[in-house]
C-alpha positions in Angstrom: -9.4 13.6 -11.7 -10.0 16.7 -13.7 -6.4 17.0 -14.8 -6.2 13.4 -15.8 -5.0 13.0 -19.4 -5.4 9.9 -21.5 -3.0 9.6 -24.4 -1.6 7.0 -26.8 2.0 6.1 -26.4 4.6 3.8 -27.8 4.7 0.3 -26.3 8.2 0.8 -25.0 7.0 3.8 -23.0 4.4 1.9 -21.0 5.5 1.1 -17.5 5.7 -2.7 -17.5 5.2 -2.9 -13.7 1.7 -1.5 -14.3 0.7 -4.0 -16.9 2.0 -6.8 -14.7 -0.6 -5.8 -12.1 -3.2 -7.1 -14.6 -1.2 -9.9 -16.1 1.5 -11.4 -13.9 3.1 -13.4 -16.8 5.9 -11.1 -17.8 7.0 -13.2 -20.8 3.4 -13.0 -22.2 3.2 -9.3 -21.7 6.6 -8.7 -23.3 5.5 -10.9 -26.3 2.2 -9.1 -27.1 3.2 -5.6 -26.1 5.2 -4.6 -29.3 2.2 -5.3 -31.5 -0.3 -3.3 -29.5 -1.6 0.2 -29.4 -0.9 1.5 -25.9 -2.5 4.2 -23.8 -1.6 5.8 -20.5 -3.5 7.8 -18.0 -1.3 10.7 -16.7 -1.9 13.1 -13.9 0.7 15.7 -12.8 3.3 13.9 -15.0 2.7 10.6 -13.2 1.5 7.5 -15.1 -1.5 6.2 -13.1 -2.9 3.7 -15.6 -1.9 1.8 -18.7 -3.6 -0.2 -21.3 -2.5 -2.4 -24.3 -4.9 -3.3 -27.1 -4.3 -5.2 -30.3 -5.0 -3.7 -33.7 -8.2 -5.0 -35.2 -8.1 -8.3 -37.0 -11.2 -9.0 -39.1 -12.8 -6.0 -37.4 -12.1 -7.2 -33.8 -9.5 -5.7 -31.4 -8.6 -7.3 -28.1 -7.9 -5.6 -24.9 -4.8 -7.4 -23.7 -4.2 -5.6 -20.4 -5.5 -2.6 -18.4 -4.2 -1.6 -15.0 -4.2 1.3 -12.6 -1.6 1.8 -9.8 -2.7 0.4 -6.5 -3.3 3.8 -4.8 -5.6 5.0 -7.6 -7.7 1.8 -8.1 -11.5 2.3 -7.8 -11.1 6.0 -8.2 -12.4 6.3 -11.8 -9.0 6.3 -13.5 -9.5 2.8 -15.0 -13.0 3.7 -16.3 -11.8 6.9 -18.0 -8.9 5.0 -19.5 -11.2 2.2 -20.8 -13.7 4.6 -22.2 -10.9 6.4 -24.1 -9.6 3.1 -25.5 -13.1 2.1 -26.5 -13.5 5.3 -28.4 -10.1 4.9 -30.1 -10.8 1.3 -31.1 -14.2 2.3 -32.5 -12.7 5.2 -34.3 -10.2 2.9 -35.9 -13.1 1.2 -37.7 -13.3 -1.9 -35.5 -16.7 -3.5 -35.1 -16.0 -5.0 -31.7 -13.6 -5.1 -28.7 -12.9 -8.3 -26.8 -11.3 -9.0 -23.5 -10.5 -12.1 -21.4 -10.9 -11.9 -17.7 -11.4 -14.1 -14.6 -14.8 -15.6 -14.0 -15.5 -13.5 -10.9 -14.3 -10.4 -9.1 -14.3 -6.7 -9.6 -12.7 -6.9 -13.0 -15.7 -8.7 -14.4 -18.1 -6.1 -13.1 -15.7 -3.3 -14.4 -16.1 -4.6 -18.0 -19.8 -5.3 -17.7 -20.4 -1.7 -16.5 -18.9 -0.5 -19.8 -21.3 -2.8 -21.8 -19.2 -5.9 -22.4 -21.1 -9.2 -22.5 -19.9 -12.7 -21.9 -19.5 -14.5 -25.2 -17.4 -17.6 -24.2 -15.7 -19.5 -21.4 -12.2 -20.9 -21.7 -12.2 -23.6 -19.0 -9.0 -23.9 -17.0 -7.3 -21.1 -19.0 -5.4 -19.7 -16.0 -4.3 -23.2 -14.9 -3.0 -24.1 -18.4 -1.3 -20.7 -19.2 0.2 -19.5 -15.9 3.0 -21.4 -14.0 1.8 -20.1 -10.6 -1.8 -20.2 -9.4 -3.5 -16.8 -9.5 -5.8 -16.0 -6.6 -8.5 -13.3 -6.4 -10.4 -12.7 -3.2 -8.9 -15.9 -1.8 -10.1 -18.1 -4.7 -7.9 -19.6 -7.4 -8.8 -18.3 -10.9 -9.3 -21.2 -13.2 -11.7 -20.2 -16.0 -11.4 -17.2 -18.3 -14.5 -15.4 -19.5 -14.3 -13.9 -23.0 -16.3 -10.7 -23.1 -17.2 -8.7 -26.2 -18.3 -5.1 -26.7 -20.1 -4.8 -30.1 -20.0 -1.3 -31.6 -23.2 -0.1 -33.2 -23.2 0.3 -37.0 -22.7 3.9 -37.9 -25.3 5.3 -40.3 
């Protein structure tokens, strides 16, 4: 992954099919995408990963979606992309970055490895907000965990 480049890009340049890997509700993705800062992970002119994050409100930004193409998952692309996004959000002056994810599975561990901590549970979120059931590892997702990464105060 030495030639992997992470760069910010316009929302309309982000491959929608990538973001739909993380959030299958296309109308939701299309609704939030224009107001987001977007980042892509590119290698050999191919977009391998994409991320959308809100601009900070009251010092807190929200990671709306992050996804890596299927053949590159669990190869470090997502971790490098997330670290770059964390740095960009911190550099923008935000005090924290939040994300909502399922209550189990590799996504939860992915965020926790980067220092995110569980701060809330939204019971039945995935049942209320998605027309079709979402399954991970053969189990229906019901509850969404809210995780927060607090940035240390700069001296």
